[in-house]
C-alpha positions as CSV (number, residue, x, y, z in Angstrom):
1,M,0.0,0.0,0.0
2,R,1.3,3.4,-1.0
3,T,1.7,6.1,1.8
4,L,1.3,9.7,0.9
5,K,2.7,12.3,3.2
6,V,0.7,15.6,3.5
7,I,1.2,18.4,5.9
8,V,-1.5,20.6,7.5
9,G,-0.1,24.0,8.6
10,G,-1.3,27.3,9.8
11,E,-1.3,29.5,12.9
12,G,-2.3,28.1,16.3
13,N,-6.1,28.0,17.0
14,V,-7.2,28.0,13.3
15,G,-8.6,24.4,13.8
16,K,-6.1,22.2,12.0
17,T,-6.4,19.4,14.5
18,S,-10.2,19.7,14.6
19,L,-10.3,19.4,10.8
20,I,-8.2,16.3,10.9
21,R,-10.3,14.8,13.7
22,Q,-13.5,15.6,11.8
23,Y,-12.1,14.0,8.6
24,A,-10.6,10.9,10.3
25,K,-13.1,10.2,13.0
26,A,-16.2,12.3,12.2
27,K,-15.9,14.0,15.6
28,F,-15.7,17.6,16.8
29,S,-14.9,18.9,20.2
30,E,-15.2,22.5,21.4
31,A,-12.2,21.8,23.7
32,R,-9.0,23.4,22.5
33,N,-6.2,20.9,22.3
34,I,-2.8,22.3,21.6
35,T,-0.6,20.2,19.3
36,L,2.9,20.0,20.6
37,G,5.4,19.8,17.7
38,I,3.8,17.3,15.4
39,D,0.9,14.9,15.4
40,V,0.6,12.3,12.6
41,T,-2.8,10.8,11.8
42,T,-3.2,8.1,9.1
43,Q,-6.2,7.4,7.0
44,E,-6.7,4.6,4.4
45,F,-8.9,5.0,1.4
46,D,-9.2,4.4,-2.3
47,I,-8.3,6.9,-5.1
48,D,-9.1,5.8,-8.6
49,D,-9.0,2.1,-7.7
50,Q,-5.7,2.4,-5.7
51,H,-5.6,1.7,-2.0
52,V,-3.5,4.4,-0.3
53,K,-2.7,5.6,3.2
54,L,-2.7,9.3,3.8
55,A,-0.1,10.3,6.5
56,I,-1.5,13.6,7.7
57,W,1.2,15.7,9.5
58,D,-0.5,18.2,11.8
59,I,2.2,20.9,12.5
60,E,1.9,22.9,15.7
61,G,1.3,26.6,14.9
62,Q,4.3,27.7,16.9
63,A,6.6,25.1,15.5
64,G,6.1,25.8,11.8
65,N,9.7,26.5,11.1
66,R,11.1,23.0,11.5
67,P,12.4,21.9,8.1
68,N,12.2,18.1,8.9
69,F,8.4,18.3,9.2
70,Y,8.1,19.2,5.6
71,L,10.6,16.9,4.0
72,G,9.1,14.4,1.6
73,A,5.6,15.9,1.7
74,Q,3.6,15.3,-1.5
75,A,1.1,18.1,-0.7
76,A,0.2,20.7,1.9
77,M,-3.0,22.1,3.2
78,L,-2.6,25.6,4.7
79,V,-5.4,26.6,7.0
80,Y,-6.6,30.0,8.2
81,D,-9.5,31.0,10.5
82,V,-12.3,32.9,8.6
83,V,-12.9,35.2,11.6
84,E,-9.3,36.0,12.2
85,E,-7.7,38.1,9.5
86,G,-4.2,37.7,11.0
87,S,-4.3,34.0,10.5
88,L,-4.7,34.6,6.7
89,Q,-1.9,37.1,6.7
90,A,0.3,34.6,8.5
91,L,-0.1,32.1,5.7
92,T,2.4,34.1,3.6
93,E,5.1,32.8,6.0
94,W,3.6,29.2,6.0
95,Y,3.6,29.4,2.2
96,A,7.2,30.5,2.1
97,R,8.2,27.6,4.4
98,C,6.5,25.1,2.1
99,K,8.3,26.6,-0.9
100,R,11.6,26.4,1.0
101,Y,11.3,22.9,2.5
102,C,9.1,21.0,0.1
103,P,9.3,23.2,-3.0
104,D,7.6,20.9,-5.5
105,A,4.6,20.0,-3.2
106,P,1.3,21.4,-4.4
107,I,-0.6,23.5,-1.9
108,I,-4.3,24.0,-1.2
109,I,-5.6,26.8,1.0
110,V,-8.7,26.4,3.2
111,G,-10.6,28.8,5.4
112,N,-11.9,26.9,8.5
113,K,-14.9,27.9,10.7
114,S,-17.1,28.8,7.8
115,D,-20.1,28.2,10.0
116,L,-19.2,31.5,11.8
117,G,-19.2,33.6,8.6
118,L,-16.3,35.3,6.9
119,R,-15.2,38.5,8.7
120,F,-13.2,40.0,5.9
121,P,-13.6,40.2,2.1
122,A,-13.7,36.8,0.4
123,S,-11.5,38.3,-2.3
124,W,-8.5,38.3,0.1
125,P,-8.0,34.6,0.5
126,K,-9.0,34.0,-3.1
127,T,-6.4,36.5,-4.3
128,F,-3.7,34.8,-2.0
129,A,-4.6,31.4,-3.4
130,Y,-4.4,32.8,-7.0
131,Y,-0.9,34.1,-6.5
132,A,0.1,30.9,-4.6
133,H,-1.2,28.8,-7.6
134,A,-3.4,27.0,-5.0
135,Q,-6.9,25.7,-4.9
136,H,-9.0,27.5,-2.2
137,G,-12.1,26.5,-0.3
138,F,-14.2,27.2,2.8
139,L,-15.0,24.4,5.3
140,S,-16.1,23.9,8.9
141,A,-14.6,21.3,11.3
142,K,-17.6,21.9,13.6
143,T,-20.4,21.2,11.0
144,G,-18.3,18.9,8.8
145,E,-19.1,21.1,5.8
146,N,-16.7,20.4,2.9
147,V,-14.2,18.7,5.2
148,H,-14.2,15.3,3.4
149,R,-14.1,17.2,0.0
150,G,-11.1,19.2,1.2
151,F,-9.1,16.2,2.3
152,E,-10.1,14.3,-0.9
153,I,-8.8,17.2,-3.0
154,L,-5.6,17.2,-0.8
155,A,-5.2,13.4,-1.3
156,R,-5.8,13.5,-5.0
157,T,-3.4,16.4,-5.3
158,A,-0.7,14.4,-3.4
159,M,-1.4,11.4,-5.5
160,R,-0.9,13.3,-8.8
161,H,2.3,14.9,-7.4
162,A,3.6,11.5,-6.3
163,N,2.8,9.9,-9.6
164,A,4.4,12.7,-11.6
165,G,7.6,12.2,-9.5
166,S,7.8,8.5,-9.8
167,V,9.8,6.8,-12.5
168,D,8.5,3.4,-13.8
Protein backbone atom coordinates (compact mmCIF):
# COMPACT_ATOMS: atom_id res chain seq x y z
CA MET A 1 0.00 0.00 0.00
CA ARG A 2 1.31 3.41 -0.95
CA THR A 3 1.67 6.07 1.77
CA LEU A 4 1.28 9.73 0.86
CA LYS A 5 2.67 12.35 3.24
CA VAL A 6 0.68 15.56 3.48
CA ILE A 7 1.18 18.43 5.88
CA VAL A 8 -1.48 20.60 7.48
CA GLY A 9 -0.10 23.96 8.56
CA GLY A 10 -1.28 27.33 9.79
CA GLU A 11 -1.27 29.46 12.90
CA GLY A 12 -2.33 28.12 16.28
CA ASN A 13 -6.08 28.01 16.98
CA VAL A 14 -7.22 27.95 13.33
CA GLY A 15 -8.61 24.42 13.76
CA LYS A 16 -6.06 22.19 12.02
CA THR A 17 -6.42 19.37 14.54
CA SER A 18 -10.22 19.74 14.56
CA LEU A 19 -10.32 19.43 10.77
CA ILE A 20 -8.20 16.29 10.87
CA ARG A 21 -10.31 14.79 13.67
CA GLN A 22 -13.52 15.58 11.77
CA TYR A 23 -12.08 13.97 8.64
CA ALA A 24 -10.61 10.86 10.26
CA LYS A 25 -13.12 10.21 13.05
CA ALA A 26 -16.20 12.30 12.17
CA LYS A 27 -15.88 13.97 15.59
CA PHE A 28 -15.74 17.57 16.76
CA SER A 29 -14.90 18.88 20.20
CA GLU A 30 -15.20 22.46 21.44
CA ALA A 31 -12.20 21.77 23.72
CA ARG A 32 -9.00 23.38 22.54
CA ASN A 33 -6.18 20.86 22.29
CA ILE A 34 -2.77 22.32 21.56
CA THR A 35 -0.61 20.21 19.27
CA LEU A 36 2.93 20.01 20.59
CA GLY A 37 5.41 19.78 17.73
CA ILE A 38 3.81 17.32 15.36
CA ASP A 39 0.93 14.88 15.41
CA VAL A 40 0.57 12.31 12.64
CA THR A 41 -2.79 10.75 11.77
CA THR A 42 -3.16 8.07 9.12
CA GLN A 43 -6.23 7.39 7.05
CA GLU A 44 -6.69 4.65 4.45
CA PHE A 45 -8.91 5.04 1.41
CA ASP A 46 -9.17 4.42 -2.31
CA ILE A 47 -8.30 6.88 -5.07
CA ASP A 48 -9.07 5.78 -8.61
CA ASP A 49 -8.96 2.06 -7.69
CA GLN A 50 -5.69 2.45 -5.75
CA HIS A 51 -5.64 1.74 -2.02
CA VAL A 52 -3.50 4.39 -0.30
CA LYS A 53 -2.67 5.58 3.17
CA LEU A 54 -2.66 9.28 3.83
CA ALA A 55 -0.15 10.27 6.53
CA ILE A 56 -1.45 13.65 7.72
CA TRP A 57 1.22 15.67 9.54
CA ASP A 58 -0.47 18.22 11.80
CA ILE A 59 2.16 20.90 12.50
CA GLU A 60 1.93 22.93 15.69
CA GLY A 61 1.26 26.58 14.87
CA GLN A 62 4.27 27.74 16.88
CA ALA A 63 6.60 25.05 15.48
CA GLY A 64 6.07 25.80 11.82
CA ASN A 65 9.69 26.53 11.06
CA ARG A 66 11.08 23.03 11.53
CA PRO A 67 12.36 21.86 8.13
CA ASN A 68 12.17 18.13 8.89
CA PHE A 69 8.36 18.33 9.24
CA TYR A 70 8.07 19.25 5.55
CA LEU A 71 10.61 16.92 3.95
CA GLY A 72 9.07 14.39 1.60
CA ALA A 73 5.59 15.93 1.66
CA GLN A 74 3.56 15.26 -1.47
CA ALA A 75 1.09 18.10 -0.74
CA ALA A 76 0.21 20.71 1.87
CA MET A 77 -3.03 22.13 3.23
CA LEU A 78 -2.62 25.61 4.69
CA VAL A 79 -5.43 26.59 7.04
CA TYR A 80 -6.64 29.98 8.23
CA ASP A 81 -9.55 31.02 10.46
CA VAL A 82 -12.28 32.91 8.55
CA VAL A 83 -12.94 35.16 11.57
CA GLU A 84 -9.28 36.00 12.24
CA GLU A 85 -7.71 38.14 9.53
CA GLY A 86 -4.22 37.73 11.04
CA SER A 87 -4.33 33.97 10.47
CA LEU A 88 -4.75 34.58 6.74
CA GLN A 89 -1.90 37.11 6.70
CA ALA A 90 0.31 34.58 8.52
CA LEU A 91 -0.14 32.10 5.66
CA THR A 92 2.40 34.08 3.65
CA GLU A 93 5.11 32.76 5.99
CA TRP A 94 3.64 29.23 5.96
CA TYR A 95 3.60 29.36 2.17
CA ALA A 96 7.23 30.53 2.12
CA ARG A 97 8.22 27.61 4.40
CA CYS A 98 6.49 25.12 2.11
CA LYS A 99 8.29 26.56 -0.89
CA ARG A 100 11.60 26.43 1.02
CA TYR A 101 11.33 22.92 2.52
CA CYS A 102 9.09 21.02 0.07
CA PRO A 103 9.32 23.23 -3.01
CA ASP A 104 7.55 20.93 -5.46
CA ALA A 105 4.62 19.96 -3.23
CA PRO A 106 1.33 21.45 -4.40
CA ILE A 107 -0.61 23.52 -1.87
CA ILE A 108 -4.29 23.95 -1.16
CA ILE A 109 -5.59 26.77 1.03
CA VAL A 110 -8.68 26.43 3.21
CA GLY A 111 -10.62 28.78 5.43
CA ASN A 112 -11.92 26.94 8.49
CA LYS A 113 -14.89 27.87 10.73
CA SER A 114 -17.06 28.84 7.75
CA ASP A 115 -20.09 28.24 9.99
CA LEU A 116 -19.16 31.50 11.79
CA GLY A 117 -19.22 33.60 8.63
CA LEU A 118 -16.32 35.31 6.90
CA ARG A 119 -15.22 38.48 8.73
CA PHE A 120 -13.17 40.00 5.90
CA PRO A 121 -13.59 40.21 2.11
CA ALA A 122 -13.72 36.82 0.38
CA SER A 123 -11.49 38.27 -2.32
CA TRP A 124 -8.52 38.34 0.10
CA PRO A 125 -8.03 34.58 0.48
CA LYS A 126 -8.99 33.97 -3.14
CA THR A 127 -6.35 36.47 -4.28
CA PHE A 128 -3.74 34.85 -2.04
CA ALA A 129 -4.63 31.42 -3.44
CA TYR A 130 -4.43 32.75 -6.99
CA TYR A 131 -0.90 34.08 -6.47
CA ALA A 132 0.10 30.89 -4.64
CA HIS A 133 -1.23 28.80 -7.58
CA ALA A 134 -3.37 26.95 -5.04
CA GLN A 135 -6.94 25.74 -4.86
CA HIS A 136 -9.04 27.46 -2.20
CA GLY A 137 -12.12 26.47 -0.27
CA PHE A 138 -14.16 27.17 2.83
CA LEU A 139 -14.97 24.44 5.34
CA SER A 140 -16.05 23.88 8.89
CA ALA A 141 -14.62 21.34 11.29
CA LYS A 142 -17.62 21.93 13.57
CA THR A 143 -20.37 21.16 11.04
CA GLY A 144 -18.27 18.94 8.77
CA GLU A 145 -19.08 21.15 5.77
CA ASN A 146 -16.66 20.41 2.91
CA VAL A 147 -14.16 18.66 5.22
CA HIS A 148 -14.17 15.33 3.36
CA ARG A 149 -14.09 17.16 0.05
CA GLY A 150 -11.10 19.22 1.20
CA PHE A 151 -9.13 16.16 2.26
CA GLU A 152 -10.13 14.30 -0.89
CA ILE A 153 -8.76 17.18 -2.97
CA LEU A 154 -5.61 17.16 -0.83
CA ALA A 155 -5.19 13.40 -1.29
CA ARG A 156 -5.79 13.51 -5.04
CA THR A 157 -3.36 16.42 -5.34
CA ALA A 158 -0.74 14.44 -3.38
CA MET A 159 -1.36 11.38 -5.54
CA ARG A 160 -0.93 13.33 -8.79
CA HIS A 161 2.27 14.88 -7.44
CA ALA A 162 3.63 11.51 -6.28
CA ASN A 163 2.79 9.88 -9.62
CA ALA A 164 4.41 12.71 -11.57
CA GLY A 165 7.60 12.25 -9.55
CA SER A 166 7.77 8.47 -9.84
CA VAL A 167 9.80 6.78 -12.55
CA ASP A 168 8.49 3.45 -13.81
